[in-house]
N, C-alpha and C positions, 0 to 999 in steps of 0.2 A: 364020803359025805363031808368030812372036814376039809379035804382038799378042794372040793367043789365050793364050799363056803368061802375059803380063802381066795379062790379065783374070782368069785362073785364080788367080794369086797374090794379086790384089786381092780375091778373093771373100770370104775370112775377114774382112777389114777392113770390107767392105760389109755383111756380116751383122752384125758387131759394131755398126756405126753405126746400122743400122736397128733392131736389137733392143734396144740399150741407150741410144740417144740419141733417135732420131726417134720411136719408139713411146711411150716415157715422156713425151716432150714433147707429143705429140698427146693423150695421156690427160690431162695436166695442163691443156692448153688446153680440152679438152672439159668437164672437171669445173668449171673456173673460170668458164665462161660458161653453165652449165646448172644447174638445180636438181634436186631428187630425182626429179622427174617427167620430166626430160630436156628441159624447156622452157628457152628462152633467157632469161638474166637477167644483170644487172650488179651484183646486190646483193652478191655475194661479192667483187667487185673493189672496190666502194665501201666494203666493210667495213673497209678500212684506216683509214677516218676515224673509226671507233668509238673511244671513249676508251681502252679497254684496248689495242687494237691501235696506236693513235696514240702512246700513251706507250711501248709496247714498241719501235715503230719509231724514235721519237726517241732512246730510250736506246741502241738498236743503232747508230744513226748517230753518236751522241756517242762511244760507246766505240770504234767502228770508226775514227773520225777520230783519237782520242787514241792508239790502238794504232798507226795508220799514222805519226803524227808521231813517236812514240817510236822506232819502228823506223827511220825515216829519220834521226833525230838520232844513233842509235847506229851505223847501218850506214855512213853516208857517211864519217865519220872513220876507221872501221875499214877500209873499202875503200881509202882513201888510204894507210893504214899498210901494208896488205898489198901494194898496188901498188908502193910505194916500197921495199919489202924486196927487190925484184927476184928473186922466186922463179921459178926456171926451170920447175919442174913445176907448172903452174897446175892440172892435174887433182888434185894433192894438196890444194890449197886447197879445191877443190870437195868433195873427199871428206871433209875434216875437218868442214866445215860441214853436209854432208848426212848424216854418220854418225848424229847423234841422230834423224834422220827415219826411220831404219831400225827404231827401236823402235816398238812399238805406240802409237798415238796416245793411247788411254785410259790406258795405263800411265804415260805421261809426265805426263798431267794428274793422275792419282792420286798420283804422286810429289810434285807441287806441293801437293796437298792435305795430304799428310803433313808437308811442310815448313812450311806456313802455318797449320796448325790450332793451336788454343789450347794443346794439349799436344804440339805438333810439335817438329821438330828446331830450328827457329830460336828459338822461345820457350824451349826447354830450354837452349840456349846462352846466351840473354840472362839468364835467371834464374840460371844458373850463375855469371855475372859480376856478379850483384846488380842487373841492370837490369830495367826494367819490361817486361812483355809487350807485344807488338803484336797487335792484334785486327783483322786485315784479311780473314780468311777469311769467306766468305759476304757479301762486299761487291763493288761494282764495281771497286775497286782490285785485288782478287785476280783477277777475271776479266781485267782488262787485263794483268796480269803473265803470266797463262797464255797469252793471245793473243800477246803480244810474244815469249815464249819459243818458241811454236810457229811463228810466221810470220816471225820475224827473218831466216832464210835466204832467204826469198822476196824480201826487200828487198835483202839484201846481195849476192846473186849477180848480179842484173842490173846493179847499180851497179858492182860490181867488174869485170864483163865489159866495160862501156863504158869504164872507166878503162884497161883493158889495151890498148884500141885507140888510145889517145892516143900518138902517136909522141914519143919523148924529144927528137928533134932540134927539134921545134916549141918545146918548153919551153926548150931551150938557146938557140935563136935569139931567143926573147923576152928571155932574160936578157942576151944579148949586146947587145940594143937598149936595155938599161937598165930593163927591167920588173922590179918587185919581186914578192915572193911573193903579195901581195894582188892585184896586177894580173894575174898569171899565173892565179890561181885564178878571178877574176871574168871574164877575157877568154878563157881557153882551156879550163881544166879544167871549170868549171861548165857552159858552153854545150855542150861535147862529151859531157857525161854526162846531159843532160836526158832523152834517150831511156831510159836506165837508171833514172833517177828516176821517170819516168812509169810505166814498166813495173812497177817495184817497188811504187809506190803502189797500182796496180790489183791486183797479185798479193797484196797484204796487205789492202787495204780490202775487196775482195769476200768472201774467206772470213771475215774478222772480222765483216762485216755479217750474214752468213748463219749464223754459228756458233750452236750451241745446246748442244753437249756440254760445252764449257768453262764456260759459265755455269751449267749444271746441276750440275756437280761442284764447281766453286770458288765458285759463287754460292749453292749449297745451297737453291735454290728461292726465294731472296730477290731475285735479279736476273733479271727477266723480259725476255728479248730477243724480237724478232720470230721468230727461229728456234725459240725454245721454244714460242711460240704455234702455229706451224705444226706442230711435232712433236706437240704435244698434240692438235691437230685430227686428225692422221692416226692416231696410235698409241693415244690414249686415248679420244677422243670419236668416232672413226671418221667424222669429218665431212670427207670427201674434197673436197667442193665448197668448203667454207670454207678448207681448207688449200691447195687448188689456187689459189683466188683470191688469197690472200696470196703464194703462191709466184710467181704471175704478176707481181705488183707488184715483188717482188725481182728477177725476171728482167729487168724494165725497167732496173733499176740496173746489172745485169751488162752488158746490151747497151750502155748509155750509157758504161760504163767501157771496154769494148772499142772503142767508137767513138773515145774519147779516145786510146787506144793507137794506133789506126790513123792518127790525125792527127799525133801527135807522134813516132811511131816507125815511119815508113813502110817502112824497110828492115829492121825487125825486129832491130836491133842490141841493143836492151835486153833482149829476151826470150830470146835464146840464152844458154846457160850457158858454153859453151866456144868 
């Protein structure tokens, strides 16, 4: 009876997995390896080597790496500051940094467009003080700023979570043995937060690599990422085979990233939030 009840409760989740994960994945794989006649082909997979797709993929990798590095540089010191503040209610910290995520994704990106536009808020303030305007809208810089704003919590929370697991008596024992701040950081804090760093890198790099909405709004059509190429294949050209082939290539990057997580974060410490 208990086993039947468990299976009954798992039914909705099973339906969700089949309907919204497995079936779409099967469709992507089918269209990626077939042509319009349903015959097997690898032409849509190898299309990633075309000049346009290659440049879009290269730019996506470059901006994704830059976004990940910036998020790491900002998140690690911030996580250390929050951890040293000895906040009793850690859930409050999570709430504060997740609060912006409750707002609609496109609204947040459009807000950045208003801030960075030529006649936007930032340039209005600069001209009010007699300073020159900054023209970064519709550039890769604007896209990176939007990515960092959106994906920063995904880097901060795993790192902060791994830091909260470090026992204070370990650090106190190291100080009693004569270790300085640099030694404590390199020998204790950094090694024990590797799992959070790896998880944060994956959680930021994967969505930044596959992003298309941010580059479309803040790039103004001048920044073509691989996500934009896929979106155009599906939505504008109705080329499901071409879009699926490029999606399969991106899927390989996602699988490789998750493999890295499993290697460096076997206990899942970095991926949990609380």
